[in-house]
C-alpha positions in Angstrom: -149.0 -74.9 7.8 -146.6 -71.8 7.5 -144.0 -71.8 4.7 -140.9 -69.7 4.7 -139.2 -68.8 1.6 -135.4 -69.2 2.2 -134.2 -68.4 -1.4 -133.4 -64.8 -0.7 -131.4 -65.7 2.4 -129.5 -68.3 0.5 -128.7 -65.9 -2.4 -127.4 -63.5 0.2 -125.1 -66.1 1.8 -123.9 -67.1 -1.7 -123.2 -63.5 -2.6 -121.4 -63.0 0.7 -119.3 -66.0 0.1 -118.5 -64.8 -3.3 -117.4 -61.3 -1.9 -115.3 -63.0 0.8 -113.5 -65.1 -1.9 -112.9 -62.1 -4.1 -111.6 -60.2 -1.1 -109.3 -63.2 -0.2 -108.2 -63.6 -3.7 -107.5 -59.7 -4.0 -105.6 -59.9 -0.7 -103.7 -62.9 -1.9 -102.8 -61.4 -5.1 -101.8 -58.1 -3.2 -99.6 -60.2 -0.8 -98.1 -62.2 -3.6 -97.2 -58.8 -5.3 -95.7 -57.5 -2.0 -93.8 -60.6 -1.5 -92.5 -60.5 -5.2 -91.5 -56.8 -4.8 -89.8 -57.5 -1.5 -87.8 -60.3 -3.0 -87.0 -58.2 -5.9 -85.8 -55.3 -3.7 -83.8 -57.7 -1.6 -82.2 -59.2 -4.8 -81.5 -55.7 -6.1 -79.9 -54.7 -2.6 -77.8 -58.0 -2.8 -76.7 -57.2 -6.3 -75.8 -53.6 -5.4 -73.9 -54.7 -2.2 -72.0 -57.2 -4.4 -71.4 -54.7 -7.0 -69.9 -52.3 -4.3 -67.7 -55.2 -3.1 -66.5 -56.0 -6.4 -65.6 -52.3 -7.2 -63.8 -52.1 -3.8 -61.9 -55.3 -4.6 -61.0 -54.0 -8.1 -59.8 -50.7 -6.5 -57.8 -52.6 -3.9 -56.3 -54.9 -6.5 -55.5 -51.8 -8.7 -53.6 -50.3 -5.6 -51.8 -53.6 -5.1 -50.8 -53.8 -8.7 -49.2 -50.3 -8.5 -47.5 -51.5 -5.2 -46.2 -54.5 -6.9 -45.0 -52.6 -9.8 -43.1 -50.2 -7.6 -41.6 -53.1 -5.6 -40.6 -54.8 -9.0 -39.0 -51.5 -10.0 -37.2 -51.1 -6.7 -36.0 -54.7 -6.9 -34.6 -54.2 -10.5 -32.7 -50.9 -9.3 -31.3 -53.0 -6.5 -30.2 -55.7 -8.7 -28.7 -53.2 -11.1 -26.8 -51.6 -8.2 -25.6 -54.8 -6.9 -24.3 -55.7 -10.3 -22.6 -52.4 -10.7 -21.1 -53.0 -7.3 -19.9 -56.5 -8.1 -18.4 -55.2 -11.4 -16.6 -52.4 -9.5 -15.2 -54.8 -6.8 -14.2 -57.2 -9.5 -12.4 -54.5 -11.3 -10.6 -53.5 -8.1 -9.8 -56.9 -7.3 -8.4 -57.6 -10.8 -6.4 -54.5 -10.7 -4.7 -55.5 -7.5 -4.0 -58.9 -9.2 -2.4 -57.3 -12.3 -0.2 -55.1 -10.0 0.9 -58.3 -7.9 1.5 -60.2 -11.2 3.7 -57.5 -12.5 5.7 -57.4 -9.3 5.9 -61.1 -9.3 7.3 -61.3 -12.8 9.7 -58.5 -11.9 11.0 -60.3 -8.9 11.4 -63.6 -11.0 13.5 -62.1 -13.9 17.1 -62.8 -13.2 19.9 -60.4 -13.6 21.0 -61.4 -17.2 17.4 -61.2 -18.5 15.2 -58.3 -19.6 11.7 -58.4 -21.1 10.5 -56.4 -24.0 6.9 -57.1 -23.4 4.4 -59.6 -22.2 0.6 -60.7 -23.1 -1.9 -62.4 -20.9 -4.5 -64.5 -22.5 -7.0 -66.3 -20.1 -4.7 -68.3 -17.9 -1.7 -68.1 -19.9 1.1 -65.4 -19.8 3.4 -65.0 -22.8 6.9 -63.3 -22.3 9.2 -62.2 -24.7 12.7 -60.6 -24.2 16.4 -60.9 -24.4 19.0 -62.8 -22.3 22.8 -62.7 -22.1 22.9 -66.4 -22.7 20.5 -69.4 -23.0 21.5 -70.4 -19.4 19.7 -67.1 -18.2 16.6 -68.3 -20.0 16.8 -71.5 -18.2 17.1 -69.7 -15.0 14.2 -67.6 -15.7 12.0 -70.3 -16.5 13.1 -72.1 -13.1 12.2 -68.9 -11.3 8.8 -68.7 -12.9 8.0 -72.4 -12.1 9.0 -71.7 -8.3 6.4 -68.8 -8.1 3.0 -69.5 -6.6 1.4 -67.5 -9.2 2.8 -69.3 -12.2 3.6 -72.8 -13.3 4.6 -75.0 -16.3 6.8 -72.5 -18.2 7.3 -73.5 -21.9 9.9 -72.2 -24.2 8.3 -71.4 -27.6 11.4 -69.9 -29.4 14.9 -68.8 -28.7 17.3 -67.4 -31.3 20.5 -65.4 -31.6 20.1 -61.6 -31.7 22.3 -58.5 -31.5 21.4 -55.3 -29.5 23.8 -52.4 -29.2 26.5 -54.5 -30.7 26.1 -57.3 -28.0 25.3 -60.7 -29.0 22.2 -62.1 -27.0 19.6 -64.7 -27.0 16.1 -63.5 -28.0 13.4 -65.7 -26.4 9.7 -66.2 -26.4 8.1 -68.3 -23.8 4.7 -69.2 -22.2 3.8 -69.8 -18.5 0.5 -70.8 -16.9 -1.0 -68.6 -14.3 -2.4 -70.2 -11.2 -3.9 -66.8 -10.0 -5.8 -65.1 -12.8 -5.7 -61.2 -13.0 -7.8 -59.2 -15.3 -7.5 -60.5 -18.8 -5.7 -58.2 -21.3 -2.5 -57.3 -23.2 0.5 -55.6 -21.5 3.4 -54.6 -23.9 5.7 -52.2 -22.4 4.3 -49.2 -20.5 6.4 -46.9 -18.4 5.5 -48.4 -14.9 5.9 -52.1 -16.1 9.1 -51.3 -18.0 10.8 -49.5 -15.0 9.8 -52.4 -12.6 11.2 -55.2 -15.0 14.2 -53.6 -16.3 15.2 -52.6 -12.8 15.0 -56.1 -11.7 16.7 -57.5 -14.8 19.2 -54.8 -16.0 18.7 -53.7 -19.7 21.9 -54.2 -21.8 
């Protein structure tokens, strides 16, 4: 009977399998490293892309911040200009009211009365002057009460006085304004005196 020794053949197969396993293991390691490297590079690309996006957004936000600051500055300038415009218009309107009030007072002063001054405080106008008699003071108060600009005249004081050797009644009264001119004091003044004395007649 012929015997065949199979040990070398089996040893060769075992070594071949070991080599195949080593090759497969090496390929697996290499493939794993390639996958890890690819994922790493992809993550780095994603990070670089996101960093670029973040920087772009930061730049755009900085531009918007500058534009917002410019808009805010422009709005503040517009508000300042509107405030100045309102002040100018208010002053112009008040000046017209003061002139109208002076004219109204001059027209309401009767013939036997002349004023030496007046003062406006808020909605009240205080008049001081001389009258030929107490009756003329009463006439003045009725005239003021009949004006659409004034109401509720109140006599504060009336007393006897002498001017240029003529006996007169010196008075001080208060009247409420229904149309308010610019607040301030007016005591004399060439334009005011000429208007009022022309209407009243100075003794």
